[in-house]
C-alpha positions, 0 to 999 in steps of 0.5 A, a space after each residue: 829198386 831193391 832192398 837188402 840188409 846186411 850187417 850193417 849197425 842198427 838205423 843204417 839200410 844198405 839200397 843197391 840201385 838197378 839203375 846206377 851204381 849206388 850205395 845208400 847209407 842212412 844214419 842220422 843223428 838228432 840236431 844239435 843245439 850250440 851256445 848262445 848265439 853272440 849276435 852284432 845287429 851294429 849296421 856298417 855303413 858301407 860308404 865307410 868301406 873302401 873297395 879293395 879288389 880290382 875287376 875285369 869282366 868277359 862278356 858272354 857273347 851267348 849269354 845264358 846265364 853263364 856262371 860257376 867258373 872255375 880256372 884249371 890247371 892251364 889258366 883257362 876258365 871253365 863255366 856253366 851256361 846254365 840257361 841255354 845248357 853248354 859249357 864254355 871255355 874263356 881264355 883270359 889273356 885273349 878273351 876269347 871263349 870256346 863252347 862246348 856241348 853237353 847232352 840234351 836237359 842237362 843245364 850245368 849248375 855248377 863245375 869244377 876242373 881235376 888236376 888234368 884238365 878235366 871238367 866235371 859238371 852237375 847234370 841239373 835237370 837230367 840227373 847226371 855229373 859229366 866229365 868233359 875232356 877238354 881236348 875232344 869235347 867228349 863226356 862221359 855221363 856217370 848216372 844217379 840213383 832214382 832218388 837223385 834227380 838234380 845233382 847241383 854244387 860239386 868239390 873234389 876230396 882228396 882221393 879225386 872223388 866228388 862230393 856234392 848237394 843235391 836240393 830238391 832231392 834233398 840229399 848230399 851224395 858221394 861219386 867214387 869217380 873211378 867206380 862211378 858208385 854213389 853214396 847218399 844221405 837224405 836230410 831229417 826235414 823234407 824241403 831242406 834244400 842241401 845247397 853249398 858244401 864245403 870240406 873242413 881240413 879233415 876232409 870232411 864235409 859241410 853244407 847249408 840247408 838253405 830250406 831250413 835253418 840249419 848246416 849239416 855235416 857228413 861222416 865220411 866212412 859212415 854217411 852219418 849226417 849230424 845237422 845244427 841249428 842256427 841260432 835263429 829260426 828265421 835264417 836261411 843259409 845258402 852258401 859256405 866257407 870253412 877257415 882254416 881253424 876249420 870254422 864255418 862261416 856262412 851267409 843267412 839269404 834270408 835276413 842278410 847276417 853273416 854267420 860263424 859256428 866253431 865246431 870245437 866250442 859249439 859256439 855262433 857269432 853273427 854279423 848283419 851285413 852293410 846292406 842290412 836285412 835284406 842284402 840276400 847274401 849268396 855267393 862267398 869265397 874265402 882267399 888265402 888270407 882267411 878273408 870271406 868275400 860274399 855277394 849282397 844280391 839284394 841291391 841291384 846292382 850286386 855288391 861284393 863285400 870282404 870280411 876278415 876272419 881274423 879280425 872280425 871285421 869288414 874290410 871292403 865294398 864294391 859294387 859290381 856295376 855290370 848288373 846281374 846276380 853272383 851265384 857262386 864264386 871260386 877263389 883261384 889260389 894261384 893268382 890270389 883272385 876270384 872268379 864268379 858269373 853274373 846273370 846277365 851274360 859276363 864272366 868276371 875276375 876280382 882280385 883283392 888288393 894287399 892292403 885287405 889284411 893291412 
């Protein structure tokens, strides 16, 4: 790798990689401490909550840890077979599934589908983001720079480019889907492990750093990184959602809290989840009514829990009887439903009742 200094502001370095198109901008701001947090430790009895989602399950005959389904414009549901190295397509009307090959060693971890129907996946074990043609099965690979080994979670921006995390490479990155250029910024601490990633209404990415008690945001223009300490040192945020008012909602996998960060007020508020400190909340989704849905993966089988962010109250609790961990959830606004994979071999659809926000 060669590096060259340019006329960037002090503290910003541009590095050009030989192995892949790359721009690396590193401008890190010190972690920001917030106001004194509000902590709600009153444990809600899950038996007191109604089950306000209807579940539909689709058995995946190939197994292989099916995960991270995403609904394409034509209604087909695409998902990753992470352990067995494939991409799957489900017709939810018929239940028919089709398997697509990916390059050896990819072990796709997450995928998203663009408006033209092309499937973009994270090649988690061989350092690429792939674009799969749904008609031909042909794949175009976008190689990562040397510093990025494990693309993890993907999300489109308004320009049809992709923001992504790379957990063990310890970076947040941006792929220009037209040129293949990759920009990225490293976290301030080794082992921070950027995990879930979402964009706010202004197109600004936020991520949770599951190896620390921090959340982070990146300036899309300068790639400046700003980190925020969560109220508790033992917290380990794993996924997040951003509500219509641009508040950041995260789940603390280590200690069983659902938290909210208000960027304008720089304030935190956290609620103990129904299954308590051992709930291990993991996958999250946000519906069109600003209800946050998350999976409690500590209990077996897992639980799906709904939290109304406007009323600030838990509103639904459902046991997912199929068993196995729920790692990532995708909300499809066209059908007011969300989708997730279950480790032991299911793709599932959950449709919230209209009573959720009554």
